[in-house]
C-alpha positions as CSV (number, residue, x, y, z in Angstrom):
1,M,-49.4,-44.8,-39.2
2,L,-50.9,-41.3,-38.8
3,T,-48.6,-38.7,-40.2
4,S,-48.4,-34.9,-39.7
5,D,-49.2,-34.2,-43.4
6,K,-52.7,-35.6,-42.8
7,L,-53.5,-33.1,-40.1
8,D,-54.5,-29.5,-40.2
9,V,-51.8,-27.8,-38.2
10,K,-52.7,-24.2,-38.9
11,G,-52.8,-22.2,-35.6
12,K,-51.9,-25.4,-33.6
13,R,-49.0,-25.5,-31.2
14,V,-47.0,-28.4,-32.6
15,L,-44.2,-30.0,-30.4
16,V,-41.8,-31.8,-32.7
17,R,-39.2,-34.2,-31.3
18,V,-36.3,-34.5,-33.7
19,D,-32.8,-35.9,-33.5
20,L,-30.3,-33.1,-33.9
21,N,-27.5,-35.0,-32.1
22,S,-24.4,-34.3,-34.2
23,P,-20.6,-35.0,-34.1
24,L,-18.4,-32.1,-32.9
25,E,-15.4,-31.0,-34.9
26,N,-13.1,-28.6,-33.1
27,G,-15.9,-27.9,-30.7
28,K,-18.4,-27.0,-33.6
29,I,-21.5,-28.8,-34.5
30,T,-21.3,-30.4,-38.0
31,V,-24.1,-30.3,-40.5
32,N,-25.3,-33.9,-41.0
33,P,-28.1,-35.6,-43.0
34,R,-30.3,-35.8,-39.9
35,I,-30.4,-32.1,-39.4
36,I,-31.0,-31.5,-43.1
37,A,-33.9,-34.0,-43.1
38,H,-35.5,-32.6,-40.0
39,A,-35.2,-29.0,-41.3
40,K,-37.6,-30.0,-44.1
41,T,-40.2,-31.3,-41.7
42,I,-39.9,-28.2,-39.6
43,R,-40.2,-25.9,-42.6
44,E,-43.2,-27.8,-43.9
45,L,-45.0,-27.5,-40.6
46,S,-44.2,-23.8,-40.5
47,D,-45.4,-23.3,-44.1
48,R,-48.7,-24.8,-43.2
49,G,-49.2,-22.4,-40.3
50,G,-48.1,-24.6,-37.4
51,R,-46.7,-22.9,-34.4
52,V,-43.6,-25.1,-34.2
53,I,-41.8,-26.0,-30.9
54,V,-38.7,-28.1,-31.5
55,I,-37.1,-30.4,-28.9
56,S,-34.0,-32.6,-29.2
57,H,-30.9,-33.7,-27.4
58,Q,-27.1,-33.4,-27.9
59,G,-24.8,-35.8,-26.1
60,R,-25.1,-36.9,-22.5
61,K,-24.2,-35.2,-19.2
62,G,-20.5,-35.7,-18.5
63,D,-19.6,-36.3,-22.2
64,H,-17.5,-34.0,-24.3
65,D,-20.3,-33.4,-26.7
66,F,-23.0,-32.5,-24.2
67,T,-23.9,-28.9,-25.3
68,S,-26.8,-26.6,-25.7
69,L,-28.8,-26.5,-28.9
70,E,-28.0,-22.9,-29.7
71,E,-25.6,-23.8,-32.5
72,H,-28.1,-26.3,-33.9
73,T,-30.7,-23.6,-34.0
74,K,-28.5,-21.4,-36.2
75,I,-28.0,-24.3,-38.6
76,L,-31.7,-25.0,-38.7
77,K,-32.4,-21.4,-39.4
78,E,-30.1,-21.6,-42.4
79,L,-31.4,-24.9,-43.7
80,A,-35.1,-24.2,-43.2
81,G,-34.8,-20.7,-44.6
82,R,-37.0,-19.4,-41.8
83,H,-36.5,-17.3,-38.6
84,V,-35.8,-19.8,-35.8
85,E,-35.5,-18.6,-32.2
86,F,-33.5,-20.4,-29.5
87,I,-34.9,-20.6,-26.0
88,D,-32.3,-21.4,-23.4
89,N,-34.5,-23.6,-21.3
90,I,-36.8,-26.6,-21.6
91,I,-39.4,-25.9,-19.0
92,G,-40.3,-22.9,-16.8
93,E,-41.7,-19.4,-17.3
94,K,-39.4,-18.4,-20.1
95,V,-40.7,-21.3,-22.2
96,K,-44.3,-20.7,-21.3
97,E,-43.9,-17.0,-22.4
98,A,-42.2,-18.0,-25.7
99,I,-44.9,-20.5,-26.6
100,A,-47.7,-18.0,-25.7
101,K,-46.2,-15.5,-28.1
102,L,-46.0,-17.8,-31.0
103,K,-47.9,-16.8,-34.2
104,D,-48.8,-19.1,-37.1
105,G,-45.6,-20.2,-38.9
106,D,-43.2,-19.3,-36.0
107,I,-40.5,-21.7,-35.0
108,I,-38.7,-22.0,-31.7
109,V,-36.1,-24.5,-30.4
110,L,-36.0,-25.4,-26.7
111,D,-32.7,-26.3,-25.1
112,N,-31.2,-29.8,-24.8
113,V,-33.8,-32.1,-23.1
114,R,-31.0,-34.0,-21.4
115,H,-30.4,-31.1,-19.1
116,L,-33.4,-32.6,-17.3
117,D,-32.3,-35.3,-14.9
118,D,-35.6,-37.3,-15.4
119,E,-35.6,-37.2,-19.2
120,H,-34.8,-40.9,-19.3
121,K,-38.1,-41.6,-17.5
122,A,-41.3,-42.0,-19.6
123,D,-43.2,-39.6,-17.3
124,G,-40.5,-36.9,-16.8
125,K,-41.4,-33.4,-15.8
126,I,-41.2,-32.1,-19.3
127,V,-44.4,-33.9,-20.1
128,N,-46.4,-32.3,-17.3
129,E,-44.9,-28.9,-18.0
130,L,-45.4,-28.7,-21.7
131,T,-48.6,-30.8,-22.2
132,P,-51.0,-27.8,-21.3
133,L,-49.1,-25.6,-23.8
134,I,-49.3,-27.8,-26.9
135,D,-52.0,-29.2,-29.2
136,L,-50.1,-31.8,-31.1
137,F,-47.0,-33.9,-30.7
138,V,-44.9,-35.1,-33.7
139,L,-42.2,-37.8,-33.3
140,D,-39.9,-37.4,-36.3
141,A,-36.9,-39.6,-35.7
142,L,-36.6,-43.4,-35.8
143,S,-33.1,-42.9,-34.4
144,I,-34.5,-42.2,-31.0
145,A,-37.6,-44.4,-31.2
146,H,-35.8,-47.2,-29.3
147,R,-35.6,-45.0,-26.2
148,E,-38.5,-45.0,-23.7
149,H,-37.7,-41.4,-22.7
150,A,-40.1,-38.6,-21.7
151,S,-39.5,-36.5,-24.9
152,V,-40.0,-39.6,-27.0
153,V,-43.0,-41.5,-25.5
154,G,-44.3,-39.2,-22.7
155,F,-46.5,-36.9,-24.8
156,T,-48.2,-39.7,-26.7
157,K,-50.1,-40.4,-23.4
158,T,-51.4,-36.9,-23.1
159,V,-52.0,-35.3,-26.5
160,Q,-52.8,-36.4,-30.0
161,S,-49.6,-37.6,-31.6
162,C,-48.3,-38.6,-35.0
163,A,-45.2,-39.4,-37.1
164,G,-43.3,-36.7,-38.9
165,D,-42.0,-37.1,-42.5
166,V,-38.6,-38.4,-41.5
167,L,-39.9,-41.1,-39.2
168,A,-42.7,-42.1,-41.6
169,E,-40.2,-42.6,-44.5
170,E,-37.9,-44.7,-42.3
171,V,-40.7,-47.0,-41.1
172,S,-41.9,-47.4,-44.7
173,A,-38.5,-48.5,-45.8
174,L,-38.0,-50.8,-42.9
175,N,-41.4,-52.4,-43.5
176,K,-40.3,-53.3,-47.0
177,V,-37.5,-55.3,-45.5
178,K,-39.2,-56.6,-42.4
179,N,-41.2,-59.4,-44.0
180,S,-38.8,-60.1,-46.9
181,R,-37.1,-63.4,-47.6
182,N,-33.9,-64.1,-49.4
183,V,-32.3,-60.9,-48.1
184,T,-28.6,-60.2,-48.8
185,F,-26.9,-58.6,-45.8
186,I,-23.6,-56.8,-46.2
187,F,-21.9,-56.1,-42.8
188,G,-18.7,-54.2,-42.2
189,G,-17.4,-51.6,-39.8
190,S,-16.3,-52.2,-36.2
191,K,-19.6,-52.6,-34.3
192,V,-19.6,-56.4,-34.3
193,E,-22.2,-57.0,-31.6
194,D,-25.0,-55.3,-33.6
195,S,-24.2,-57.2,-36.7
196,V,-24.0,-60.6,-34.9
197,S,-27.4,-60.0,-33.4
198,V,-29.0,-59.4,-36.8
199,M,-27.2,-62.3,-38.3
200,K,-28.4,-64.7,-35.7
201,R,-32.1,-63.7,-36.1
202,W,-32.2,-63.7,-39.9
203,L,-30.2,-66.9,-40.3
204,D,-32.2,-68.8,-37.7
205,E,-35.4,-67.7,-39.4
206,G,-34.0,-68.8,-42.8
207,R,-34.6,-65.4,-44.3
208,A,-31.0,-64.4,-44.9
209,D,-29.9,-65.6,-48.3
210,K,-26.2,-64.5,-48.1
211,I,-24.3,-62.4,-45.6
212,L,-21.2,-60.7,-47.1
213,L,-18.6,-59.7,-44.5
214,G,-16.0,-56.9,-44.4
215,G,-14.4,-54.9,-41.7
216,A,-13.8,-56.3,-38.2
217,L,-16.5,-58.9,-38.7
218,S,-14.6,-60.5,-41.6
219,I,-11.5,-60.7,-39.5
220,L,-13.4,-62.4,-36.8
221,F,-15.0,-65.0,-39.1
222,L,-11.7,-65.6,-41.0
223,Y,-10.1,-66.3,-37.6
224,A,-13.1,-68.6,-36.7
225,K,-12.4,-70.5,-39.9
226,G,-8.8,-71.1,-38.8
227,Y,-7.0,-68.5,-40.9
228,N,-4.0,-66.6,-39.7
229,V,-5.2,-63.0,-39.6
230,G,-1.8,-61.5,-38.8
231,K,-1.6,-58.3,-36.8
232,S,-5.4,-58.0,-37.0
233,L,-5.6,-60.6,-34.2
234,D,-4.3,-58.0,-31.8
235,Y,-7.0,-55.6,-33.1
236,I,-9.9,-57.9,-32.5
237,K,-8.5,-58.8,-29.1
238,K,-8.0,-55.2,-28.1
239,T,-11.4,-54.1,-29.2
240,G,-13.3,-57.0,-27.7
241,V,-14.4,-58.4,-31.1
242,I,-12.8,-61.7,-30.1
243,N,-15.6,-62.1,-27.5
244,F,-17.9,-63.1,-30.3
245,L,-15.7,-65.9,-31.5
246,E,-17.9,-68.7,-30.3
247,D,-20.9,-67.0,-31.9
248,A,-19.0,-66.9,-35.2
249,K,-18.0,-70.6,-35.0
250,S,-21.6,-71.6,-34.1
251,M,-23.0,-69.7,-37.1
252,L,-20.4,-71.1,-39.4
253,D,-21.3,-74.6,-38.3
254,K,-25.0,-74.1,-38.9
255,F,-25.0,-71.7,-41.8
256,G,-21.6,-71.8,-43.3
257,E,-22.8,-71.8,-46.9
258,R,-24.7,-68.5,-46.3
259,I,-21.9,-66.6,-44.7
260,V,-19.4,-65.3,-47.3
261,T,-16.0,-64.2,-46.1
262,P,-13.2,-62.6,-48.1
263,V,-11.0,-64.7,-50.4
264,D,-8.4,-62.0,-50.5
265,V,-7.6,-58.9,-48.5
266,G,-5.8,-55.6,-48.7
267,L,-2.9,-55.5,-46.2
268,K,-1.3,-52.5,-44.7
269,E,2.5,-52.9,-45.3
270,V,5.5,-50.7,-45.0
271,E,5.5,-50.2,-48.7
272,G,1.8,-49.5,-48.8
273,R,-1.2,-51.7,-49.8
274,E,-0.5,-55.3,-50.7
275,D,-3.3,-57.6,-51.9
276,C,-3.0,-61.3,-51.0
277,T,-5.2,-64.4,-50.6
278,V,-6.4,-65.1,-47.1
279,D,-4.1,-68.1,-46.8
280,K,-1.0,-65.8,-47.2
281,I,-1.7,-63.0,-44.7
282,N,1.3,-63.9,-42.5
283,D,2.0,-60.9,-40.3
284,G,0.1,-58.3,-42.3
285,D,-2.6,-56.0,-41.0
286,I,-6.0,-56.3,-42.8
287,F,-7.3,-52.9,-43.9
288,D,-9.7,-53.8,-46.7
289,I,-11.2,-56.6,-48.7
290,G,-9.3,-57.6,-51.9
291,P,-10.1,-57.3,-55.6
292,K,-11.2,-60.9,-56.0
293,T,-13.6,-60.6,-53.0
294,I,-15.0,-57.4,-54.5
295,E,-15.8,-59.1,-57.7
296,A,-17.4,-62.1,-55.9
297,Y,-19.5,-59.8,-53.7
298,K,-20.6,-57.8,-56.8
299,K,-21.9,-60.9,-58.5
300,I,-24.0,-61.8,-55.4
301,I,-25.3,-58.2,-55.2
302,N,-26.3,-58.2,-58.9
303,H,-28.4,-61.3,-58.3
304,S,-30.1,-60.0,-55.1
305,S,-33.7,-58.8,-54.7
306,V,-33.3,-57.1,-51.3
307,I,-30.1,-55.8,-49.8
308,V,-29.4,-54.5,-46.3
309,A,-25.9,-52.9,-45.8
310,N,-24.3,-51.5,-42.7
311,G,-20.7,-50.5,-42.2
312,P,-17.7,-50.0,-44.5
313,M,-15.6,-52.9,-45.9
314,G,-12.3,-51.5,-44.7
315,V,-10.5,-48.4,-43.6
316,Y,-12.1,-46.3,-46.3
317,E,-10.9,-43.0,-44.8
318,I,-7.4,-43.8,-46.2
319,E,-7.5,-43.8,-50.0
320,E,-5.4,-46.9,-50.4
321,Y,-7.9,-49.0,-48.5
322,A,-11.1,-47.5,-49.8
323,N,-11.7,-49.8,-52.8
324,G,-13.8,-52.4,-51.0
325,T,-16.2,-49.8,-49.6
326,K,-16.3,-47.7,-52.7
327,Y,-17.0,-50.5,-55.2
328,I,-19.4,-52.4,-53.1
329,L,-21.5,-49.2,-52.5
330,Q,-21.4,-48.6,-56.3
331,A,-22.5,-52.1,-57.0
332,I,-25.5,-51.7,-54.6
333,S,-26.5,-48.4,-56.3
334,E,-26.4,-50.1,-59.7
335,S,-28.3,-53.1,-58.6
336,A,-32.0,-53.6,-59.3
337,A,-32.6,-54.7,-55.7
338,F,-34.4,-52.7,-53.1
339,S,-31.5,-51.5,-50.8
340,L,-31.6,-50.3,-47.2
341,L,-28.3,-48.7,-46.0
342,G,-27.6,-47.6,-42.5
343,G,-24.8,-46.5,-40.2
344,G,-23.0,-43.2,-39.9
345,H,-19.8,-44.4,-41.7
346,T,-21.9,-45.8,-44.5
347,I,-23.6,-42.5,-45.0
348,T,-20.2,-40.7,-44.9
349,A,-18.8,-43.1,-47.4
350,L,-21.7,-42.5,-49.8
351,E,-20.9,-38.8,-49.7
352,K,-17.2,-39.3,-49.9
353,F,-17.5,-41.4,-53.1
354,K,-20.2,-39.2,-54.5
355,I,-22.6,-42.1,-55.0
356,D,-26.1,-41.0,-56.0
357,K,-28.4,-41.6,-53.1
358,K,-31.4,-41.6,-55.5
359,K,-30.1,-45.0,-56.7
360,I,-30.3,-46.4,-53.2
361,G,-33.7,-47.7,-52.0
362,Y,-33.4,-45.9,-48.7
363,V,-30.5,-44.5,-46.6
364,S,-31.5,-44.8,-43.0
365,L,-30.6,-42.0,-40.6
366,S,-30.8,-44.4,-37.6
367,G,-28.2,-46.5,-35.9
368,K,-29.1,-48.5,-32.9
369,A,-32.9,-48.2,-33.6
370,L,-32.3,-49.7,-37.1
371,I,-30.5,-52.7,-35.6
372,E,-33.1,-53.3,-32.9
373,F,-35.8,-53.1,-35.6
374,L,-34.0,-55.7,-37.7
375,C,-33.6,-57.8,-34.6
376,G,-37.3,-57.9,-34.2
377,K,-37.5,-55.8,-31.1
378,Q,-40.5,-53.5,-30.5
379,L,-39.4,-49.8,-30.6
380,P,-41.1,-47.9,-27.7
381,G,-41.6,-44.8,-29.8
382,I,-43.4,-46.6,-32.6
383,A,-45.5,-48.6,-30.1
384,A,-46.4,-45.4,-28.3
385,L,-47.7,-43.8,-31.5
386,E,-49.8,-46.8,-32.2
387,E,-51.4,-46.7,-28.8
388,N,-52.0,-43.0,-29.1
389,E,-53.9,-43.6,-32.4
390,K,-56.2,-46.0,-30.6
391,K,-56.8,-43.5,-27.8
392,F,-57.4,-40.4,-29.8
393,G,-58.4,-41.9,-33.2
394,K,-57.2,-40.6,-36.5
395,V,-59.5,-37.6,-36.5
396,G,-59.4,-36.3,-33.0
397,I,-60.0,-32.5,-33.1
398,Y,-58.1,-32.1,-36.4
399,N,-59.2,-32.1,-40.0
400,Y,-58.0,-35.5,-41.1
401,S,-58.1,-36.2,-44.8
402,K,-58.7,-39.7,-46.0
403,D,-57.5,-38.8,-49.5
């Protein structure tokens, strides 16, 4: 994959599509790992003399978190340690004037691309408007590469394009897993549909060695095995997790020895946490995996060569029920295996428990795109970059170094 570090960007107008989409807390944008990572790419392009034009999105029209990128721009300015100017539009005369005024190293951020009604189309108006104004397009986020939107794939059809540092690192990490066999998967959290999709593919292909379950998925599979899951049955019914019961039963019938469910759990009781074996849950509410399960999972982790983990083992936000998530993440960090971790809650948990990310093979910044990649689906953003390389070649009008 052609990457931006191989191109001479000095004096070039570089349009960079990043993913600044962030949670809101009390109406304020929160600094998250994605913004921190993209700030490095933007600063690097600026340092090399690129005239940097940043585009991104925040929320969707009609949602509470649909806002402008003005606050994001202030955060980027602080993180990049550079002057960054916000332009309160995406197309039009104001944008043309701002780009025309750019000098080497300057950085501007255009407003939320989802203000444009046709952003969801591959050939939206942003492509026609900005193409004459730019020299190079950089896609820097795997987290949006699964969307065939104008700001993701449109420019790859009109100008030389390449991957930014963040995207390149993510793809490199995923490729290490892509063709691996004997992978240990660890699935938790509440997004059962995504985990079930990955489980089906990797089990059917015989490339999943063990799948360790926590969170809502463990409750579903325990119920599929015939266990009484107490008050947690109401939870999986209310959230729709129960809709995957037949999938769970089918996978257990075919691959039961590869799917590992908890042998004990941490229950939420009036007196606080109570650990019990899965045959004695009674009317309890499952909030975590238990100590015996933690030890069993740790042994499997220690004997793994490749690990993919997504989602917490329990309600880790509450200290009493954080043990499962904390100790499993610690075990992964101490393992000799190459590990790929994904999911917003997983990243938050790593920070909460102060686990050294340098001991993790790679911490993905992607959510849905990561799942689709693991499911074997082609990501439009990646495919578009590959097609662009065929069209423009690796050299194009730029000084490409083969070193």
